[in-house]
C-alpha positions, 0 to 999 in steps of 0.5 A: 500500500502506498504511504500517505505522508512522508517527511522531506527526506523520505525516511519517515512515512505514515499511513494515517486513517485520516488527514485533516485540513481545517480552514480555521481555528474553529474547524481545528477545535471541532476536529480535535473533539472527534479526531482519532488518536494519535493526533499529529500535526504536519507542517512541511515535513522538514523534521527528521524525527518521526514526530508526525508519524501516526496511524490515527490522524494527521492534521495539516495547517496549510490553510491556517496561514497568513498574518492576522494583525500587527503592531508597528509601534510594538513591533509585534505580529500575530501570525497563523501557525501554518504560515511558512517562513518563506511566505512570512518574510514578504508578509512582514516586510510589507508591514515594515517588520522582519524576524529578529533571526532566522535559520538558513532554511525557510520551508518550515511552517511557523508552528513547526519551527517554533515547536522544535526550537529551530534557530539561526546563528548569532552569539546574542540571538536566540532561536525562533521560539525565543521571539514568541510572546504569546500563542493560541493552543487548541487542546485535545478536548477542543478548547482554545487556550491563550498563553503568554508570560502573564496568561497561563504562564506555565503553558507558555514556558512549556509550549514554546518548544513542545513539538505538538505534544501539548496541543496544536498551535493555531496562532503565534505572536512574534516579537519582530523588529523594523525591516533591515538589510544584511550584507553577506560575506564569506570565504575559506579559512584554515580550520585551525584559525577558525576554531582558534578565533571562533569567539572573536568571529562570533563577537565581531559579527551579528551572524557567524557560522561555518561549514567544515568538510572533515577531510579538508583543512579549510572551513567555509565561513559565512558572515551576515552583518547589518548594513545601511547599503542598498538592498537588492531584491532576491529572485527565489527559484521555485521550490525544489528547482536545482541550481548548478551547484545542487546538480554538481553536489548531487552527482558527487553524492551519487558517485561517492555511494559506489566509490567511497574512497573518493570521499576525501578528494570530493570534500576537498573539491567542494571546499575549494569550489564552494560557489560564491565563497570560492574566492577564499576571501572574507574581506571582499564586498558582499551582496546585500539583501533584505533580511528575509532574503539574506537568511535562507539558502535553497537546499535541494539535495536531500539529507538526514540530519543530527544536531546537538547543542553543546555549551558555547565555550566547548564548541571548538573542542567538540567539533574537533572530536566529531571531525576526527571520528568521521575521518577515522570511522570508515563510513561513507559521507560527503556532507559538511559539519555545520557550526552555529551559535545560539543565545540562552533562553528560558524555555523549558525544553529548549536545547538552549535553556539557560545555556549559551550554546554552539550547535553542531550538525551532522548530515548524511545523503538521504540515499545512504544509511546514517545510523552508524555515523550518527551513533558515533557522533552522538556518543561524542555529543553526550560527553559534552552534555549535548542536547538534541534538536527536537526535529533532528535525529537522536536516540535519547529517551526519557531517562537521558532527557530528564537529566539534560532538562532541569524543567523536565518534570514541570513540562510533563506535569503541564502536558499530562494536565492538558492531554490526560489521555495522551491523544497527541502521543504517537509511539515515538513521543511515548518513548521520549516521555517514558509513557510506552 
């Protein structure tokens, strides 16, 4: 029987009895009263964990989209939860606003990005969830709860990163800022220099990140800085349309599946010929875009991903160990490691709870097995007190997670109160929460 739903990489599939597409919050609330458990919410499928997997009901919020209202003076926007980040950028721009920070992929629905703690990079900048000032939540009973720092504050603290386990967000209020432009610069640097100067580069730039193909001794650095220069509009390609670089990289990924001994030379080639960063200079003038056009990159070569957040001051040592493991493990891989900074927040299940962090991402081409290479990296992350990204692959259960999150029991208490029958728990979440 053909599967009915799959995530972006194709590794998570589901055969639900029904897929619901409510057109409004009222429709969503009514549907919850009758929906067959487990009920899971699908955005655009960009989580790699089986968060959406369900043999009961999958709910799509694609029709609950758009900006409800905005406050120009307070720089706030009320946004329907199914709005994709790609659509949201121009909507906010037309109202004179922009998100405070954003990741380099914008295909996610806002509710999914918030619910999993999706983030960009910046030493003083939090995740997308950290910019949430309030939300409306449809519960398992079909009731609607408003949550903020002053109204149902425990639901607010628990719900900003809750991956659909408390209920279904229907509307999210975001703290924004006036529209702004970013200048992108970047180039190659010796890995040793990047790691030695990581904190300096973080503190000197609004946004700093780098990619490192472990078989190369060079890293690809990307910097975004706020600027008053004139921003040029960006013409986005249609969703899924491959660029020349996409086609080259996909060809290398396919070739390396059968010639794993070429993974080292291929990674050195990708570092030396990495598109707009091929000049190898950080000092050349960069391109200037409005923020919603500057942040995202169109990634069309599919992959699976693991990401952990470790204490910021331990980031360089951790990525050194991960890279050394990947070079020695004899597993075939071609994607680079990715390194970003995220500021601490106060969200109970945020990977950045009360801790400035570095996130390190490990990717594997979607047609290649990932379990062994991810297991070795995960063992290293554990030694650095790493916390997993909720939308990306990991193997932790309730015993390990409860030690990593000081507010774990408080979260569980709120979850059980809002969903006493476990309507929102699929097999995966039952294991995560120790309810199996």
